[in-house]
N, CA and C atoms of all chains as a GROMACS GRO file, in nm:
protein
  642
    1MET      N    1   8.378  14.391   9.067
    1MET     CA    2   8.486  14.303   8.977
    1MET      C    3   8.549  14.398   8.875
    2ALA      N    4   8.655  14.369   8.868
    2ALA     CA    5   8.770  14.456   8.801
    2ALA      C    6   8.738  14.421   8.643
    3ALA      N    7   8.758  14.516   8.555
    3ALA     CA    8   8.704  14.524   8.427
    3ALA      C    9   8.836  14.589   8.339
    4ALA      N   10   8.851  14.519   8.247
    4ALA     CA   11   8.964  14.555   8.152
    4ALA      C   12   8.921  14.687   8.072
    5VAL      N   13   9.039  14.775   8.098
    5VAL     CA   14   9.031  14.928   8.004
    5VAL      C   15   9.104  14.900   7.868
    6MET      N   16   9.019  14.923   7.777
    6MET     CA   17   9.098  14.933   7.637
    6MET      C   18   9.069  15.041   7.571
    7GLU      N   19   9.174  15.054   7.498
    7GLU     CA   20   9.154  15.149   7.384
    7GLU      C   21   9.162  15.082   7.252
    8ASN      N   22   9.086  15.152   7.126
    8ASN     CA   23   9.108  15.079   7.034
    8ASN      C   24   9.111  15.188   6.908
    9LYS      N   25   9.174  15.141   6.799
    9LYS     CA   26   9.190  15.209   6.700
    9LYS      C   27   9.105  15.168   6.587
   10LEU      N   28   8.999  15.124   6.602
   10LEU     CA   29   8.890  15.077   6.493
   10LEU      C   30   8.861  15.189   6.400
   11LYS      N   31   8.830  15.299   6.455
   11LYS     CA   32   8.782  15.398   6.385
   11LYS      C   33   8.886  15.434   6.260
   12VAL      N   34   9.000  15.463   6.315
   12VAL     CA   35   9.150  15.494   6.229
   12VAL      C   36   9.152  15.379   6.117
   13PHE      N   37   9.131  15.261   6.150
   13PHE     CA   38   9.149  15.125   6.058
   13PHE      C   39   9.036  15.139   5.971
   14ARG      N   40   8.929  15.179   6.021
   14ARG     CA   41   8.802  15.157   5.938
   14ARG      C   42   8.824  15.297   5.813
   15ALA      N   43   8.871  15.398   5.871
   15ALA     CA   44   8.884  15.520   5.783
   15ALA      C   45   9.007  15.478   5.681
   16LYS      N   46   9.082  15.419   5.696
   16LYS     CA   47   9.228  15.358   5.633
   16LYS      C   48   9.134  15.264   5.518
   17HIS      N   49   9.044  15.200   5.538
   17HIS     CA   50   9.013  15.096   5.464
   17HIS      C   51   8.900  15.155   5.389
   18ASN      N   52   8.843  15.272   5.423
   18ASN     CA   53   8.718  15.335   5.356
   18ASN      C   54   8.610  15.265   5.381
   19LEU      N   55   8.586  15.218   5.510
   19LEU     CA   56   8.456  15.127   5.524
   19LEU      C   57   8.371  15.225   5.611
   20THR      N   58   8.224  15.218   5.610
   20THR     CA   59   8.136  15.272   5.719
   20THR      C   60   8.103  15.154   5.795
   21GLN      N   61   8.058  15.222   5.905
   21GLN     CA   62   8.015  15.122   6.032
   21GLN      C   63   7.947  15.014   5.984
   22GLU      N   64   7.839  15.037   5.903
   22GLU     CA   65   7.753  14.927   5.842
   22GLU      C   66   7.817  14.847   5.783
   23GLN      N   67   7.931  14.896   5.697
   23GLN     CA   68   7.999  14.802   5.601
   23GLN      C   69   8.112  14.705   5.673
   24LEU      N   70   8.157  14.760   5.777
   24LEU     CA   71   8.242  14.677   5.876
   24LEU      C   72   8.159  14.567   5.944
   25ALA      N   73   8.052  14.620   6.020
   25ALA     CA   74   7.926  14.526   6.072
   25ALA      C   75   7.919  14.428   5.975
   26GLU      N   76   7.889  14.435   5.862
   26GLU     CA   77   7.848  14.332   5.799
   26GLU      C   78   7.951  14.257   5.764
   27LYS      N   79   8.067  14.282   5.735
   27LYS     CA   80   8.206  14.191   5.722
   27LYS      C   81   8.235  14.127   5.848
   28ILE      N   82   8.216  14.172   5.963
   28ILE     CA   83   8.246  14.080   6.077
   28ILE      C   84   8.137  14.023   6.140
   29GLY      N   85   8.014  14.040   6.093
   29GLY     CA   86   7.898  13.977   6.144
   29GLY      C   87   7.845  14.002   6.263
   30VAL      N   88   7.864  14.158   6.293
   30VAL     CA   89   7.767  14.212   6.416
   30VAL      C   90   7.688  14.328   6.351
   31SER      N   91   7.633  14.372   6.455
   31SER     CA   92   7.531  14.489   6.401
   31SER      C   93   7.605  14.633   6.393
   32ARG      N   94   7.562  14.743   6.335
   32ARG     CA   95   7.635  14.862   6.333
   32ARG      C   96   7.645  14.924   6.461
   33GLN      N   97   7.544  14.890   6.548
   33GLN     CA   98   7.533  14.951   6.680
   33GLN      C   99   7.638  14.890   6.767
   34THR      N  100   7.679  14.769   6.719
   34THR     CA  101   7.810  14.695   6.809
   34THR      C  102   7.945  14.765   6.768
   35VAL      N  103   7.952  14.796   6.642
   35VAL     CA  104   8.060  14.850   6.603
   35VAL      C  105   8.086  14.993   6.641
   36ASN      N  106   7.970  15.051   6.628
   36ASN     CA  107   7.984  15.191   6.708
   36ASN      C  108   8.014  15.178   6.859
   37ALA      N  109   7.955  15.095   6.945
   37ALA     CA  110   7.973  15.083   7.090
   37ALA      C  111   8.149  15.038   7.106
   38ILE      N  112   8.193  14.964   7.031
   38ILE     CA  113   8.325  14.958   7.016
   38ILE      C  114   8.408  15.060   7.001
   39GLU      N  115   8.391  15.126   6.910
   39GLU     CA  116   8.446  15.259   6.880
   39GLU      C  117   8.448  15.343   6.974
   40ALA      N  118   8.346  15.367   7.039
   40ALA     CA  119   8.315  15.475   7.170
   40ALA      C  120   8.389  15.411   7.294
   41ASN      N  121   8.428  15.291   7.274
   41ASN     CA  122   8.480  15.221   7.419
   41ASN      C  123   8.376  15.194   7.504
   42LYS      N  124   8.266  15.169   7.456
   42LYS     CA  125   8.135  15.133   7.522
   42LYS      C  126   8.133  14.979   7.569
   43TYR      N  127   8.171  14.910   7.459
   43TYR     CA  128   8.152  14.773   7.465
   43TYR      C  129   8.315  14.711   7.446
   44LEU      N  130   8.328  14.602   7.505
   44LEU     CA  131   8.469  14.537   7.470
   44LEU      C  132   8.457  14.410   7.416
   45PRO      N  133   8.482  14.381   7.269
   45PRO     CA  134   8.442  14.276   7.184
   45PRO      C  135   8.503  14.156   7.279
   46SER      N  136   8.445  14.034   7.222
   46SER     CA  137   8.502  13.906   7.252
   46SER      C  138   8.639  13.891   7.173
   47LEU      N  139   8.711  13.792   7.225
   47LEU     CA  140   8.829  13.771   7.171
   47LEU      C  141   8.828  13.721   7.026
   48GLY      N  142   8.695  13.635   6.997
   48GLY     CA  143   8.698  13.586   6.844
   48GLY      C  144   8.675  13.712   6.767
   49LEU      N  145   8.578  13.833   6.786
   49LEU     CA  146   8.552  13.934   6.716
   49LEU      C  147   8.668  14.008   6.697
   50ALA      N  148   8.747  14.033   6.815
   50ALA     CA  149   8.872  14.104   6.837
   50ALA      C  150   8.962  14.045   6.713
   51PHE      N  151   9.006  13.909   6.696
   51PHE     CA  152   9.070  13.846   6.616
   51PHE      C  153   9.012  13.892   6.471
   52LYS      N  154   8.905  13.841   6.466
   52LYS     CA  155   8.827  13.870   6.348
   52LYS      C  156   8.847  13.974   6.264
   53THR      N  157   8.808  14.093   6.371
   53THR     CA  158   8.840  14.236   6.292
   53THR      C  159   9.006  14.264   6.266
   54ALA      N  160   9.068  14.210   6.351
   54ALA     CA  161   9.226  14.229   6.344
   54ALA      C  162   9.259  14.179   6.182
   55LYS      N  163   9.193  14.065   6.173
   55LYS     CA  164   9.253  13.973   6.063
   55LYS      C  165   9.180  14.040   5.900
   56LEU      N  166   9.065  14.077   5.937
   56LEU     CA  167   9.016  14.165   5.810
   56LEU      C  168   9.097  14.294   5.791
   57PHE      N  169   9.150  14.365   5.899
   57PHE     CA  170   9.226  14.467   5.855
   57PHE      C  171   9.375  14.420   5.827
   58LYS      N  172   9.429  14.295   5.831
   58LYS     CA  173   9.553  14.239   5.808
   58LYS      C  174   9.649  14.306   5.932
   59THR      N  175   9.607  14.329   6.061
   59THR     CA  176   9.688  14.381   6.148
   59THR      C  177   9.690  14.267   6.272
   60LYS      N  178   9.797  14.318   6.370
   60LYS     CA  179   9.789  14.240   6.488
   60LYS      C  180   9.681  14.292   6.591
   61ILE      N  181   9.646  14.210   6.668
   61ILE     CA  182   9.526  14.241   6.738
   61ILE      C  183   9.571  14.355   6.843
   62GLU      N  184   9.688  14.364   6.904
   62GLU     CA  185   9.758  14.436   6.987
   62GLU      C  186   9.767  14.576   6.926
   63GLU      N  187   9.769  14.567   6.784
   63GLU     CA  188   9.763  14.707   6.729
   63GLU      C  189   9.639  14.779   6.731
   64LEU      N  190   9.529  14.712   6.703
   64LEU     CA  191   9.402  14.731   6.700
   64LEU      C  192   9.349  14.774   6.846
   65PHE      N  193   9.364  14.692   6.946
   65PHE     CA  194   9.314  14.702   7.063
   65PHE      C  195   9.433  14.716   7.159
   66ILE      N  196   9.441  14.840   7.241
   66ILE     CA  197   9.534  14.855   7.346
   66ILE      C  198   9.501  14.838   7.473
   67TYR      N  199   9.576  14.761   7.566
   67TYR     CA  200   9.534  14.686   7.688
   67TYR      C  201   9.585  14.808   7.770
   68GLN      N  202   9.493  14.863   7.846
   68GLN     CA  203   9.542  15.000   7.935
   68GLN      C  204   9.543  14.980   8.100
   69GLY      N  205   9.530  14.825   8.127
   69GLY     CA  206   9.496  14.815   8.288
   69GLY      C  207   9.322  14.780   8.334
   70GLU      N  208   9.317  14.808   8.437
   70GLU     CA  209   9.192  14.737   8.472
   70GLU      C  210   9.106  14.857   8.576
   71ASN      N  211   8.987  14.888   8.582
   71ASN     CA  212   8.925  14.941   8.690
   71ASN      C  213   8.840  14.866   8.747
   72ASP      N  214   8.772  14.896   8.860
   72ASP     CA  215   8.716  14.828   8.956
   72ASP      C  216   8.564  14.840   8.915
   73GLU      N  217   8.511  14.917   8.826
   73GLU     CA  218   8.375  14.882   8.777
   73GLU      C  219   8.352  14.754   8.696
   74ASP      N  220   8.223  14.706   8.690
   74ASP     CA  221   8.176  14.594   8.651
   74ASP      C  222   8.131  14.627   8.484
   75MET      N  223   6.588  13.974   5.313
   75MET     CA  224   6.529  14.087   5.405
   75MET      C  225   6.620  14.115   5.522
   76ASN      N  226   6.640  14.258   5.569
   76ASN     CA  227   6.705  14.253   5.670
   76ASN      C  228   6.638  14.310   5.790
   77ASN      N  229   6.715  14.354   5.911
   77ASN     CA  230   6.636  14.372   6.038
   77ASN      C  231   6.545  14.480   6.025
   78LYS      N  232   6.592  14.586   5.944
   78LYS     CA  233   6.511  14.714   5.934
   78LYS      C  234   6.381  14.702   5.878
   79LYS      N  235   6.408  14.613   5.760
   79LYS     CA  236   6.261  14.602   5.700
   79LYS      C  237   6.180  14.514   5.783
   80TYR      N  238   6.227  14.432   5.854
   80TYR     CA  239   6.140  14.329   5.921
   80TYR      C  240   6.094  14.408   6.031
   81ARG      N  241   6.148  14.524   6.096
   81ARG     CA  242   6.108  14.613   6.198
   81ARG      C  243   5.976  14.684   6.147
   82GLN      N  244   6.005  14.736   6.028
   82GLN     CA  245   5.895  14.825   5.942
   82GLN      C  246   5.788  14.755   5.933
   83ILE      N  247   5.774  14.605   5.879
   83ILE     CA  248   5.672  14.543   5.872
   83ILE      C  249   5.612  14.504   5.988
   84ARG      N  250   5.682  14.461   6.108
   84ARG     CA  251   5.636  14.451   6.256
   84ARG      C  252   5.530  14.570   6.308
   85VAL      N  253   5.588  14.679   6.268
   85VAL     CA  254   5.521  14.806   6.286
   85VAL      C  255   5.381  14.797   6.230
   86LEU      N  256   5.379  14.771   6.107
   86LEU     CA  257   5.259  14.801   6.002
   86LEU      C  258   5.141  14.677   6.042
   87VAL      N  259   5.237  14.558   6.071
   87VAL     CA  260   5.129  14.449   6.126
   87VAL      C  261   5.041  14.493   6.240
   88ILE      N  262   5.118  14.556   6.327
   88ILE     CA  263   5.067  14.558   6.490
   88ILE      C  264   4.966  14.675   6.468
   89PHE      N  265   5.012  14.774   6.369
   89PHE     CA  266   4.901  14.871   6.368
   89PHE      C  267   4.764  14.842   6.287
   90PHE      N  268   4.797  14.741   6.168
   90PHE     CA  269   4.664  14.645   6.147
   90PHE      C  270   4.583  14.594   6.225
   91VAL      N  271   4.654  14.497   6.308
   91VAL     CA  272   4.594  14.425   6.403
   91VAL      C  273   4.519  14.503   6.532
   92GLY      N  274   4.580  14.607   6.529
   92GLY     CA  275   4.523  14.716   6.632
   92GLY      C  276   4.394  14.753   6.584
   93ILE      N  277   4.379  14.814   6.451
   93ILE     CA  278   4.272  14.859   6.397
   93ILE      C  279   4.148  14.769   6.405
   94ILE      N  280   4.196  14.634   6.360
   94ILE     CA  281   4.107  14.508   6.359
   94ILE      C  282   4.047  14.468   6.490
   95VAL      N  283   4.115  14.490   6.600
   95VAL     CA  284   4.085  14.460   6.754
   95VAL      C  285   3.996  14.588   6.780
   96ALA      N  286   4.029  14.688   6.757
   96ALA     CA  287   3.923  14.808   6.785
   96ALA      C  288   3.800  14.778   6.702
   97ILE      N  289   3.797  14.755   6.580
   97ILE     CA  290   3.692  14.728   6.498
   97ILE      C  291   3.599  14.640   6.555
   98SER      N  292   3.677  14.508   6.611
   98SER     CA  293   3.599  14.395   6.658
   98SER      C  294   3.526  14.459   6.818
   99LEU      N  295   3.612  14.526   6.865
   99LEU     CA  296   3.558  14.571   7.002
   99LEU      C  297   3.410  14.669   6.986
  100LEU      N  298   3.432  14.738   6.873
  100LEU     CA  299   3.305  14.826   6.827
  100LEU      C  300   3.203  14.747   6.806
  101GLN      N  301   3.232  14.632   6.728
  101GLN     CA  302   3.105  14.553   6.687
  101GLN      C  303   3.087  14.427   6.786
  102ASP      N  304   3.125  14.418   6.896
  102ASP     CA  305   3.139  14.307   7.009
  102ASP      C  306   3.142  14.170   6.953
  103SER      N  307   3.255  14.169   6.855
  103SER     CA  308   3.278  14.038   6.786
  103SER      C  309   3.412  13.983   6.847
  104PHE      N  310   3.404  13.884   6.942
  104PHE     CA  311   3.530  13.826   6.988
  104PHE      C  312   3.608  13.738   6.898
  105LEU      N  313   3.541  13.694   6.795
  105LEU     CA  314   3.594  13.603   6.684
  105LEU      C  315   3.670  13.669   6.588
  106LEU      N  316   3.623  13.800   6.548
  106LEU     CA  317   3.708  13.903   6.467
  106LEU      C  318   3.839  13.946   6.524
  107SER      N  319   3.840  13.975   6.662
  107SER     CA  320   3.977  14.003   6.704
  107SER      C  321   4.069  13.888   6.741
  108ALA      N  322   3.992  13.765   6.763
  108ALA     CA  323   4.088  13.660   6.746
  108ALA      C  324   4.166  13.619   6.624
  109VAL      N  325   4.059  13.620   6.532
  109VAL     CA  326   4.132  13.578   6.399
  109VAL      C  327   4.229  13.688   6.370
  110GLY      N  328   4.226  13.801   6.364
  110GLY     CA  329   4.295  13.929   6.367
  110GLY      C  330   4.443  13.901   6.407
  111ILE      N  331   4.438  13.880   6.559
  111ILE     CA  332   4.544  13.879   6.636
  111ILE      C  333   4.624  13.733   6.582
  112ILE      N  334   4.583  13.631   6.554
  112ILE     CA  335   4.620  13.486   6.523
  112ILE      C  336   4.685  13.512   6.383
  113THR      N  337   4.617  13.572   6.280
  113THR     CA  338   4.684  13.608   6.150
  113THR      C  339   4.778  13.704   6.178
  114GLY      N  340   4.783  13.810   6.242
  114GLY     CA  341   4.916  13.888   6.242
  114GLY      C  342   5.016  13.801   6.299
  115LEU      N  343   5.010  13.716   6.410
  115LEU     CA  344   5.131  13.657   6.464
  115LEU      C  345   5.174  13.573   6.362
  116LEU      N  346   5.080  13.490   6.295
  116LEU     CA  347   5.112  13.411   6.182
  116LEU      C  348   5.216  13.461   6.083
  117PHE      N  349   5.170  13.590   6.043
  117PHE     CA  350   5.207  13.665   5.940
  117PHE      C  351   5.353  13.702   5.974
  118LEU      N  352   5.388  13.760   6.122
  118LEU     CA  353   5.504  13.775   6.168
  118LEU      C  354   5.593  13.665   6.177
  119VAL      N  355   5.541  13.558   6.219
  119VAL     CA  356   5.627  13.431   6.217
  119VAL      C  357   5.703  13.410   6.077
  120LEU      N  358   5.606  13.423   5.988
  120LEU     CA  359   5.638  13.376   5.862
  120LEU      C  360   5.763  13.478   5.799
  121VAL      N  361   5.722  13.598   5.818
  121VAL     CA  362   5.807  13.700   5.770
  121VAL      C  363   5.964  13.679   5.823
  122ARG      N  364   5.956  13.677   5.986
  122ARG     CA  365   6.059  13.654   6.048
  122ARG      C  366   6.161  13.536   6.005
  123SER      N  367   6.073  13.418   5.962
  123SER     CA  368   6.148  13.322   5.921
  123SER      C  369   6.226  13.318   5.758
  124LYS      N  370   6.159  13.453   5.685
  124LYS     CA  371   6.238  13.474   5.595
  124LYS      C  372   6.350  13.589   5.630
  125THR      N  373   6.353  13.645   5.720
  125THR     CA  374   6.452  13.737   5.758
  125THR      C  375   6.593  13.693   5.813
  126LYS      N  376   6.696  13.754   5.776
  126LYS     CA  377   6.828  13.715   5.855
  126LYS      C  378   6.844  13.805   5.962
  127ILE      N  379   6.814  13.768   6.085
  127ILE     CA  380   6.819  13.857   6.187
  127ILE      C  381   6.913  13.822   6.272
  128ARG      N  382   6.994  13.933   6.281
  128ARG     CA  383   7.152  13.916   6.318
  128ARG      C  384   7.146  13.961   6.486
  129LEU      N  385   7.165  13.856   6.565
  129LEU     CA  386   7.194  13.857   6.704
  129LEU      C  387   7.320  13.852   6.749
  130ASP      N  388   7.376  13.970   6.773
  130ASP     CA  389   7.518  13.973   6.802
  130ASP      C  390   7.562  13.957   6.937
  131GLU      N  391   7.721  13.945   6.939
  131GLU     CA  392   7.751  13.916   7.098
  131GLU      C  393   7.700  14.023   7.178
  132ARG      N  394   7.709  14.154   7.141
  132ARG     CA  395   7.676  14.254   7.234
  132ARG      C  396   7.530  14.247   7.293
  133GLU      N  397   7.455  14.227   7.189
  133GLU     CA  398   7.287  14.204   7.232
  133GLU      C  399   7.313  14.077   7.336
  134LYS      N  400   7.371  13.982   7.315
  134LYS     CA  401   7.383  13.870   7.415
  134LYS      C  402   7.416  13.915   7.546
  135THR      N  403   7.511  13.983   7.552
  135THR     CA  404   7.569  14.036   7.685
  135THR      C  405   7.456  14.117   7.745
  136ILE      N  406   7.406  14.194   7.667
  136ILE     CA  407   7.275  14.294   7.702
  136ILE      C  408   7.158  14.213   7.754
  137ARG      N  409   7.143  14.092   7.687
  137ARG     CA  410   7.022  14.005   7.759
  137ARG      C  411   7.066  13.924   7.888
  138GLU      N  412   7.209  13.880   7.891
  138GLU     CA  413   7.260  13.815   7.989
  138GLU      C  414   7.234  13.917   8.133
  139LYS      N  415   7.292  14.030   8.095
  139LYS     CA  416   7.274  14.135   8.202
  139LYS      C  417   7.150  14.182   8.255
  140ALA      N  418   7.057  14.174   8.140
  140ALA     CA  419   6.931  14.212   8.206
  140ALA      C  420   6.839  14.093   8.257
  141ALA      N  421   6.873  13.993   8.206
  141ALA     CA  422   6.829  13.861   8.283
  141ALA      C  423   6.877  13.828   8.420
  142ASN      N  424   6.998  13.880   8.456
  142ASN     CA  425   7.036  13.877   8.580
  142ASN      C  426   7.012  13.983   8.686
  143LEU      N  427   6.973  14.112   8.612
  143LEU     CA  428   6.912  14.231   8.684
  143LEU      C  429   6.761  14.178   8.734
  144THR      N  430   6.702  14.097   8.625
  144THR     CA  431   6.528  14.085   8.658
  144THR      C  432   6.534  13.966   8.757
  145TYR      N  433   6.634  13.878   8.762
  145TYR     CA  434   6.638  13.762   8.858
  145TYR      C  435   6.677  13.846   9.002
  146ALA      N  436   6.786  13.925   8.996
  146ALA     CA  437   6.822  13.991   9.144
  146ALA      C  438   6.745  14.067   9.183
  147ILE      N  439   6.625  14.144   9.108
  147ILE     CA  440   6.503  14.227   9.170
  147ILE      C  441   6.409  14.129   9.194
  148PHE      N  442   6.373  14.033   9.083
  148PHE     CA  443   6.227  13.962   9.110
  148PHE      C  444   6.230  13.874   9.215
  149ALA      N  445   6.363  13.774   9.244
  149ALA     CA  446   6.352  13.676   9.337
  149ALA      C  447   6.344  13.730   9.479
  150PRO      N  448   6.425  13.823   9.518
  150PRO     CA  449   6.408  13.890   9.658
  150PRO      C  450   6.236  13.949   9.693
  151THR      N  451   6.195  14.020   9.569
  151THR     CA  452   6.086  14.083   9.570
  151THR      C  453   5.975  13.992   9.593
  152ILE      N  454   5.960  13.865   9.517
  152ILE     CA  455   5.846  13.747   9.562
  152ILE      C  456   5.875  13.683   9.699
  153GLY      N  457   6.018  13.693   9.709
  153GLY     CA  458   6.058  13.603   9.874
  153GLY      C  459   6.008  13.673   9.997
  154ILE      N  460   6.040  13.802   9.966
  154ILE     CA  461   6.009  13.929  10.076
  154ILE      C  462   5.851  13.912  10.069
  155GLY      N  463   5.801  13.919   9.952
  155GLY     CA  464   5.653  13.944   9.946
  155GLY      C  465   5.571  13.812  10.015
  156ALA      N  466   5.599  13.702   9.966
  156ALA     CA  467   5.569  13.570  10.037
  156ALA      C  468   5.557  13.578  10.197
  157PHE      N  469   5.677  13.600  10.241
  157PHE     CA  470   5.707  13.613  10.404
  157PHE      C  471   5.609  13.725  10.453
  158LEU      N  472   5.609  13.863  10.394
  158LEU     CA  473   5.513  13.959  10.426
  158LEU      C  474   5.350  13.913  10.436
  159LEU      N  475   5.320  13.836  10.336
  159LEU     CA  476   5.205  13.796  10.322
  159LEU      C  477   5.170  13.658  10.406
  160LEU      N  478   5.238  13.554  10.439
  160LEU     CA  479   5.232  13.463  10.514
  160LEU      C  480   5.250  13.497  10.665
  161PHE      N  481   5.334  13.578  10.700
  161PHE     CA  482   5.390  13.604  10.839
  161PHE      C  483   5.250  13.661  10.930
  162PRO      N  484   5.156  13.750  10.872
  162PRO     CA  485   5.058  13.811  10.965
  162PRO      C  486   4.944  13.708  11.001
  163THR      N  487   4.921  13.644  10.868
  163THR     CA  488   4.810  13.548  10.920
  163THR      C  489   4.837  13.409  11.009
  164HIS      N  490   4.974  13.387  11.029
  164HIS     CA  491   5.018  13.311  11.150
  164HIS      C  492   5.072  13.368  11.262
  165SER      N  493   5.070  13.496  11.258
  165SER     CA  494   5.107  13.573  11.397
  165SER      C  495   5.012  13.571  11.501
  166GLY      N  496   4.880  13.542  11.476
  166GLY     CA  497   4.779  13.567  11.570
  166GLY      C  498   4.720  13.696  11.596
  167LEU      N  499   4.734  13.778  11.487
  167LEU     CA  500   4.684  13.914  11.516
  167LEU      C  501   4.526  13.912  11.489
  168SER      N  502   4.458  13.975  11.583
  168SER     CA  503   4.324  13.970  11.588
  168SER      C  504   4.238  13.988  11.446
  169VAL      N  505   4.317  14.119  11.368
  169VAL     CA  506   4.232  14.144  11.218
  169VAL      C  507   4.255  14.015  11.141
  170PHE      N  508   4.355  13.935  11.155
  170PHE     CA  509   4.357  13.797  11.079
  170PHE      C  510   4.290  13.685  11.113
  171ALA      N  511   4.255  13.699  11.252
  171ALA     CA  512   4.184  13.579  11.310
  171ALA      C  513   4.079  13.566  11.265
  172LYS      N  514   3.994  13.668  11.237
  172LYS     CA  515   3.844  13.685  11.168
  172LYS      C  516   3.844  13.606  11.047
  173GLY      N  517   3.958  13.602  10.984
  173GLY     CA  518   3.957  13.532  10.838
  173GLY      C  519   3.906  13.599  10.749
  174GLU      N  520   3.906  13.759  10.762
  174GLU     CA  521   3.862  13.822  10.662
  174GLU      C  522   3.990  13.847  10.512
  175PHE      N  523   4.096  13.816  10.575
  175PHE     CA  524   4.205  13.838  10.469
  175PHE      C  525   4.268  13.704  10.431
  176TYR      N  526   4.194  13.605  10.432
  176TYR     CA  527   4.236  13.458  10.408
  176TYR      C  528   4.309  13.458  10.268
  177TYR      N  529   4.266  13.573  10.169
  177TYR     CA  530   4.301  13.537  10.033
  177TYR      C  531   4.471  13.576  10.049
  178LEU      N  532   4.512  13.669  10.155
  178LEU     CA  533   4.637  13.704  10.123
  178LEU      C  534   4.742  13.582  10.166
  179GLU      N  535   4.685  13.495  10.241
  179GLU     CA  536   4.759  13.369  10.266
  179GLU      C  537   4.792  13.277  10.126
  180SER      N  538   4.672  13.280  10.087
  180SER     CA  539   4.675  13.186   9.956
  180SER      C  540   4.792  13.257   9.863
  181LEU      N  541   4.764  13.380   9.850
  181LEU     CA  542   4.858  13.479   9.761
  181LEU      C  543   4.998  13.458   9.809
  182GLY      N  544   5.017  13.447   9.939
  182GLY     CA  545   5.150  13.431   9.997
  182GLY      C  546   5.208  13.307   9.961
  183MET      N  547   5.123  13.207   9.975
  183MET     CA  548   5.176  13.092   9.910
  183MET      C  549   5.228  13.054   9.783
  184VAL      N  550   5.142  13.143   9.694
  184VAL     CA  551   5.175  13.150   9.561
  184VAL      C  552   5.315  13.181   9.532
  185PHE      N  553   5.313  13.331   9.596
  185PHE     CA  554   5.469  13.380   9.576
  185PHE      C  555   5.583  13.300   9.635
  186ALA      N  556   5.532  13.203   9.743
  186ALA     CA  557   5.649  13.155   9.807
  186ALA      C  558   5.691  13.028   9.714
  187TYR      N  559   5.586  12.971   9.658
  187TYR     CA  560   5.605  12.854   9.559
  187TYR      C  561   5.673  12.914   9.412
  188LEU      N  562   5.617  13.049   9.381
  188LEU     CA  563   5.696  13.101   9.261
  188LEU      C  564   5.854  13.137   9.288
  189ALA      N  565   5.889  13.163   9.411
  189ALA     CA  566   6.008  13.210   9.445
  189ALA      C  567   6.102  13.079   9.451
  190LEU      N  568   6.059  12.969   9.517
  190LEU     CA  569   6.104  12.820   9.505
  190LEU      C  570   6.117  12.784   9.364
  191PHE      N  571   6.030  12.789   9.291
  191PHE     CA  572   6.060  12.760   9.144
  191PHE      C  573   6.162  12.832   9.080
  192LEU      N  574   6.162  12.961   9.086
  192LEU     CA  575   6.259  13.066   9.044
  192LEU      C  576   6.407  13.007   9.097
  193ILE      N  577   6.400  12.976   9.220
  193ILE     CA  578   6.566  12.928   9.292
  193ILE      C  579   6.573  12.790   9.208
  194ILE      N  580   6.488  12.707   9.200
  194ILE     CA  581   6.536  12.600   9.125
  194ILE      C  582   6.572  12.590   8.995
  195ILE      N  583   6.523  12.698   8.923
  195ILE     CA  584   6.554  12.699   8.792
  195ILE      C  585   6.682  12.748   8.778
  196TYR      N  586   6.691  12.853   8.874
  196TYR     CA  587   6.834  12.920   8.852
  196TYR      C  588   6.949  12.819   8.890
  197ALA      N  589   6.922  12.738   8.988
  197ALA     CA  590   7.038  12.647   9.026
  197ALA      C  591   7.049  12.527   8.924
  198LEU      N  592   6.950  12.489   8.858
  198LEU     CA  593   6.973  12.389   8.780
  198LEU      C  594   7.023  12.448   8.644
  199SER      N  595   6.974  12.582   8.611
  199SER     CA  596   7.052  12.600   8.466
  199SER      C  597   7.195  12.651   8.513
  200TYR      N  598   7.214  12.706   8.637
  200TYR     CA  599   7.379  12.740   8.678
  200TYR      C  600   7.452  12.613   8.653
  201HIS      N  601   7.385  12.491   8.729
  201HIS     CA  602   7.461  12.369   8.706
  201HIS      C  603   7.490  12.324   8.584
  202PHE      N  604   7.393  12.325   8.489
  202PHE     CA  605   7.424  12.283   8.360
  202PHE      C  606   7.508  12.380   8.308
  203LEU      N  607   7.484  12.485   8.295
  203LEU     CA  608   7.603  12.593   8.242
  203LEU      C  609   7.733  12.568   8.240
  204ASN      N  610   7.736  12.555   8.401
  204ASN     CA  611   7.886  12.548   8.474
  204ASN      C  612   7.941  12.430   8.418
  205LYS      N  613   7.859  12.335   8.383
  205LYS     CA  614   7.930  12.190   8.347
  205LYS      C  615   7.961  12.212   8.189
  206LYS      N  616   7.856  12.294   8.126
  206LYS     CA  617   7.881  12.298   7.972
  206LYS      C  618   8.034  12.380   7.967
  207TYR      N  619   8.049  12.484   8.027
  207TYR     CA  620   8.161  12.574   8.025
  207TYR      C  621   8.248  12.551   8.097
  208GLY      N  622   8.283  12.418   8.151
  208GLY     CA  623   8.401  12.351   8.208
  208GLY      C  624   8.425  12.382   8.338
  209GLY      N  625   8.350  12.420   8.427
  209GLY     CA  626   8.369  12.436   8.548
  209GLY      C  627   8.347  12.289   8.637
  210GLY      N  628   8.390  12.301   8.758
  210GLY     CA  629   8.397  12.186   8.828
  210GLY      C  630   8.489  12.057   8.809
  211GLY      N  631   8.567  12.077   8.695
  211GLY     CA  632   8.637  11.970   8.652
  211GLY      C  633   8.782  11.951   8.742
  212ASN      N  634   8.850  11.825   8.755
  212ASN     CA  635   8.947  11.834   8.820
  212ASN      C  636   9.076  11.809   8.753
  213GLY      N  637   9.082  11.801   8.612
  213GLY     CA  638   9.167  11.810   8.525
  213GLY      C  639   9.296  11.892   8.544
  214GLU      N  640   9.418  11.840   8.522
  214GLU     CA  641   9.523  11.923   8.540
  214GLU      C  642   9.585  11.965   8.381
   0.00000   0.00000   0.00000
C-alpha cells in the first residue's frame, strides 16, 4: 500500500515558540513520544492533530507539513 | 497524577505483591497470596481511576497494527495446527488406529473451534466497524 511521505517543520516552529516536546504534547493532547515521532518523521499525525498543531502555531497546515509524494511501503 | 507517577506506583505495587506471594509460598498459605494479589489489583484500579492516562492516536495506531499482526499470525497457526492434528487421526495410519494419541484429535477439535471463533469475531467486528465508518453505503 502506498504511504504518504511528509516532511515537517514542527521542530522549527516549536523552537520559535520556545516550547519543549513535553509542553507541546500537553497543548495538543498527545504524549511526548508522539511529538518526538512526528518530528523524526516516523509517524504521520491525523488530519485533526495536524490542524490542531497548525492552529496552535497560528500557521497554515501546509507550512507545517509538506507533502512530498508517496512510497510503496506501508 | 500523571502517567509517569502511575507507572512508578505500579512497579512498587507489583514488587510488594511479589514479596507477599513469595512469603505465602514459603508459608504454604494460598489465602495470603490470593489476598495479596486481589488487594494489589484493587489498589491499582483505584490509582488508575485517579490518573489522567493519555492514550494518544499514535498509541491507538500501534495497537491496531499489533492486533492486526496478532490476528495474521494466530489465525493461520491454529488453523493449520487444527488440520495437522485432525488429519492423521482420520488418515487410517496404524499408529493412530490403536487410539494411543486420541487426545490429539480432541486438541485438534479445540483448535478448529478456536479458529472458527476467531474468524467469526473478526468478520462481525469488521462488519460493524465498516458500517460505523460509512462503508457499504450507496449514497451519492
